[in-house]
N, C-alpha and C positions, 0 to 999 in steps of 0.2 A: 222598772215600773211595769206592773202587770196591766194587761188590757182589761179596764174597768167593765167593758161591755160583756165580758165572757163570765162575770160572776153570776152564778146561777140564780135565776129568780129576780135579778134587778131590773126594773123598768129602764127603758132607754130615754123615755120622755121626762122633762122636768115639769113641775117640781116632785112628781110621783117618785122619781129616782131617789131624790134626797130624803123623802119621808121614809122610803125603804131602808135607807142607811141609818137614819135616825133610830129606827125599830132594831135594827141589827146591833147598833153600838149600845142601845139600852140594855139588851140582853147581856152583853159583856160587862158593861158597868154594873148592872145588878149582881152578876156572878162575882165580881170583885168586891162589891160592898158586902156581900154575904160572908165572903173569906175574911174581910177586915173587921167585920161586925159594926160597921158604921157607913153612912152614906158617903160616896166620893163627892168631893168639892171642886169647883172650878173657879178661877179668878182671872179677870181680863183687866190689863193695865193699858189705858189708851193714851196714846201721844198724838198731838196734833189737832186738827180743826173739827168743825162740826159734822163734816162727812165722815170722818173717822169715828166720832162718837156715835153717829147713827149706824155705822157699820157694826160697832161693838154691841149695839142693842140687838141687831140681827144674830150675830155671833152667839151672844148669851142666850137668845131664843133657842137657837138650835141645840146648844149644849144642855139647856134644861129639858128640852124635848128628848134628848138622848140620855136622860137619866141622872145628870149631875145636878147637884145643889150649889147655889152661889156661895162661895167662900169669902172671907173677908180679907185675905192677904196672900202673899206668895208662898205660904205654907200649904197650899191647897194641892190637890192630886193632879189637877190640870191647870197649867198657867199659860195664858196666851198674852203676848205683847202685840198690840195693833199699832204699827209704827208710822212715824212721820219722817219725811226727809227733806222738808223744805229749807231747814237750817242744819249746819253741821253738828251744832250742839245736840240737836234731837238723836242724831246717830250715835254720838258719844254716850249719851244717857243710856241708850239700849245696850250698848256693849258693857257699860258698867253694870247694869242689872243682870245681864247674862253671866258676867263673872260672879256676882253674888249668888245666882241661882245654882251655879256649879257645886257650891258648898251644900246649898239646901238639898240637892238632888243625891249627894253622897250619903246623906242621912236617911233619905227616902227614895231609894233606887227605883221604885215603881212610879213615881211621879212623871208626868209628861210635860214637856216644855214646847210651846208652839210660837211661831213668828209670823205675822202677816202685815199687810198694809204697804205703804209707799216704798219704804226702805227696801222691802224684798224685791221690788221690780228692778233694782240695780244689780246687774250680774256679778260685779266685783264685791258687793256685800254678801251675796249667797256664797260666793266661793270662799270669802274670809270665815263665814260662819261653819261651812262645811270643814274647813281646815282647823279653825282654832277654837270652835265651840261645839265639840261633837256631842255634848249632852243634850243638844237640841233635838227633838224628835220630828218636828213638823214645820215645813216652811211653805207658805203659799202667798200669793200677791194680792193685788187689789181687784183683779178681774173675776176671781173664782171663789170669792168667800162664801158663796151659797153652797160650795162643795165641802164645807168643813166636815160634815158627818161622814161623807164617803172617804175623805183623806184619813180621818181618825180610825175609821174601820180598817183601812189599809195598813195603818201603823199598828194597829192591834194584831193583825194577821201576820205581818212581816217582820215585826220585832226589830225594825231598823229605821233610820232617818227617811222620811218621805219628803220630797221636794217636788212641788207642782206649781210652778210660776208661769202664767200665760203672758205672751207679749202683747196681746190685745184681745179684744172680744166685740162682737155685736150683740152678745147674749144678755138679756135682762131677765132674771128669774123672779117671777112674782110669787106671792102666796106661801111665804116661808114664815116660821114663827118669829116673833120679836118680843123681846123682854124690855119694855120701856123703863127708863129711869124714873120718869114722873108720870103718875096716872092722868094728870090734867093738861099736859102740853106734850107735843112730840115733834121731832124732825120729821120730814117727808122729802125723800129724794125725788126730784123731778127730772134730773138728768145727771150723766156721769161723763167724766172726761173733760178735756179742754182743747180748743184749737187755736189758742192765741199766741203760743210760743213767745212770751215775753223773754227777753235775752237773758235774764237772771234766774228763770223759774224752771225747776225740775218736773213740775206737776204734769205737763202734757206727755212727758216721757213715761212717767210711772202710773198715770191715771188713764192714758190712751185718748183717742179722739172723742169728741162730743157724741153722746147717744142720749136722745130724749126719750123718756117714757110716754107711752100714749095717755093723752089727757083722761080718757075713760078709766084707766087704771089708777091714775093719781086720785081722781074724784072718788072713785070706789074704796080706795084706801082711806081717805080722809073721813068718808061717811062712816066707815067701820070705826075709825078712831073716835069720832064724835059720839057714836052709839055706846062707845066704851068709857065716855066720861071726859074726853079731851076737849078743851075750850080754846086752846091756842096751837096753831101749827107753824112751824118754821120751814118754808119750801127752801130746799137745798140744791145747789149746783155750783160748779166752779165759776160759772158765768150765766146766771139765770137769765139775763137779758137776751141771750141767744137761743133760749128754749124753743124747741118746736120746728126749727128751721130744717132738720134732716128727717122729719117724719114723712111718711108716705102722703099724708094730708097735712100739710104744714099749718101751724097755729102760732100766734104770737104769745109771748109771755104774758101780755096785757089781757089778751082773751082767757088765757087760762086763769088768771086771778079773778076775772069777772065770773068765770064759771064756779071757782072755789067760794067766792063771795056768796053765791046762792045757797050754799049748804047750811041747811036749818041746824041751830044749836051751836055752830061754830061762832066764836065771839072775836077772835083775833087772828090776823094773818101776819106773819113776818116772813121775810125772805133774805137770802144772801148766797153768793155774793154778786153785786152789780159791777159791770165793767163800763166805765164812762163812755166808751166808744160806741156802745150799743144801747145806751139809755134812751128810748124813744119818747116823743111827745105823746104817743098814744099811752105809754106807761105812765107818765106824769099826770095825764088827764085821768086815767083809771084810779091812780092813788088819790088824787084830789077829790073825786066823786065817791070814794069808798067809805062805808061806815065801819069796815072791819080791818082794813089795812092799817097797821100800826104806823104812828107818826114818826118813823125812824128810818133812815136809809144809810147802809154802809157803802160808801162810795170811795174805793182805794184811789188815793193820789199817786203814791210811790215816790214821785218827786215834782217839785214845783218849777223845774228848769226844762224848758222846751227842748233844749239840746239833750239833756240827759234822758228825757221821756223818748226822744227819738232813737237813742241808742239802746233804751229799754225795750223798744218795738212796742210801745204802749198805744201807738196810732191816735193819739190826740196831743194837743199842746196846752200849755198853761192857760192860755187865753180861752181855749175851747172848754176846758175844765171849769174856769170861773164863770164863763157864760152859762154853762149847764147848771151851776149851783144857783145863779141868779134866776134862771128859769124856774128851778124847783122852789126857791123861796118866794117867787111871785105867786106861784100856784098854791103853795102851803107854807104860809109865813112862820108856822110854828114847828115846822119839821126839824127833827134832831138829825144832825149829820155826824157820822163817824168815819174814820179813815185808816188806811195803812200807809206808813211812810218809810222808805229805806233810806238810810244815811250811809254815806261812803261808797256809793256805786262807782266803778271804775271810771277815772277821768273827772270826777266830781270836783269843781274849783270851789273856792269861797264864795264866788259870785253865784254859782249854781245852788249852793246851799242857801244863800240869802234869798234866792228866788222861792225856795221852799218855805222859808219863814215868812215870806211875803204872803204866800198863799194861806198858810195857817192863820195869820193875823186877818186876812180878809174874809175867810170862811168862818172863822171862830167855831171850830169843831166842838162838840159835846165831849168826845174823847177821841184819841188816836192811839192805834198800836204802832209803836215805833220800833224799828229794827236796824240793827248794824248789818250791812251787806255781808252775806255769807256766800263764799264761792262754792258753787256746786259743780263738780266734775261733769262734763258732758253738756254743759250749757254754753252758748256763745260768750256770755259775760266772763266766764272763767278764764278765757284766753285773752280777753282784752287787755291792751297795755294800760299804764298809769293806775295800777291799783293804788289806792289811797292809803297812806301810812296810818298805822294803828292808833297813834296818839292824836293825829288830826281828826280821825273818825270819832274817837271817844270824846274830844272836846266839843264836836258839832253835835253829837248824840245827846250829851248832857244839856247843851244850850236848848236844843229842840224840845226835849223832855220839860225843861222848866217852862218854856213857852206854852206848850200844849196844856200842861197842868194848870198854869196860872189862868189861861183863858178859859178852860173848862170850869174851873171853880167859879168864875164869873157867870158863865153861860148857864150853868145848872140852876142859878138862883132865880132865873126868870119865872118860875112856877111857885116861888116861896109865897106862903100865905093863902094859896088857892086850895080847892078841894078837887082831887083827881081820882080817876078810877085806877085801882091797883090789883093786879092779879097776885094773889098770895102764893108763895112758892114753897116755903120751909120755915121751920122753927129758927129764929135768929140763933146763930152760933155764939155770939159774943155777949148778948144781953138776956138774962132769965126773964121769962114772961113777955118776950117780944117775938114777932114774926117778921119775916122778910118778903117783900114782893117787888113787882116791877110795874112802872108806868108804861103806857103805850109807846113812849119815846125810849124805853129800855133803861131808864134811870132807876136805880135801886132805892127802895124806901123801907125803913125800919119803924115799926110802931107796936105798941102793946096789944097783944092778942094771944090766942091759943091754937092749938092743932086743928080745931074745927074749922078754922078759916081757910086752911090750905086748899087751893084749887078753886077758890071762889074769887070773883072780882067784886071788890068792895070800895066805898067811898072813903078816901083818906084825906085829911087835912095836912098839907105839907108845911109843917111848923117852922123848920129850920134846915137850910141847905148847909151841908158839911163838905164841901169839895166836890166829891163825886157822887154823894148820896144825900138822902133827906132823913131827917127824924120827923115822924109824923104822928097823927092820932086818929083812931077810927072814928068816922062819923056815924053815929047810930040813929 
């Protein structure tokens, strides 16, 4: 690895340093384009959560600034996989795609393949790739995505695999280019990392400790987005409820929301993810009094058994979770609640599982993301005794899924026949002449309309609930 600071002319301060490397890479890309007689293309395949999706927008922004045009598939000149490692299946998918890319690269030896994201923070994964997938050109992790142009420049110069994975960082680099997927809505990182160490979760190990952005930087970014046509923002963090605790001048998440609310032109505010143990009365009050915060809260349960929750290191009980839901519903009777649930955690008995079903029936979620427990090496849960047999887990998972879907189909009907505000997001992919949008509570609505409505908030009559979505009609 060369010492990057001795590259002549490169500034040492960020973001000027990365701007410099974007310019250098652009010259190389332009020279290569001239040789090939066509623009060089890039393609990013994103695995995982909203944090990864937002990271990919930043990575695409850097690549476009560095001279690449966005391609449509993996036959592009630069292919980047932004990886997830929350469940084993996500890792297997990446290995499968890398095997496929080996053949693509044989036909196009000049193409470059890069890997970043959570999976790359695991040393055994990087070792495996270096040994078995030598056609990969560039590996970096979650902490230094801002360095993409610099690492790409190094790869162009050295003509060999570049690996730059940081164990952790306190650095947050602002003011780098971003290529948004939607012109009218955007994710905004308010913090990075996690301090919770749930016993099943790899995230704190791959995303590092909590680091909050300064509120002034967040407000400035959102003001810029609104000036650029954004009407809805999603504030992102592994646990937004603990935002601001580690800043020199601490600030609560509720206070940040109140500041964001004051931004003129911003219509809707969403956020995720909320950890139940940190959800304050101040936040509930702020949500209740807000005109812009959406009527939707994602509140991961994970298990309804207090014993399992204790082993998961979730730091709340079944009773505390249900009391929190009661408090939320008392303040906002119409709030939409969604959740995450893990089935088959080590030691989960039939009684424990029934406790989860009991919470599902009592809370009546609008929807739930249900997962089969996935053993992640390096987490305390991976070494726990009494791993639940596969057939038992599958049976419980199927029962839970049925219950969740049946309840959600009933819950969604509560707005049937009313007129609601809908943010139109895209042309309907299933029905010609229709568009698709979302209610404040995140429920999807399909109705007749054209592309001119995209990005607008319009009144829609919710004519018929169809399980997880509505068929509606535009109110003119």
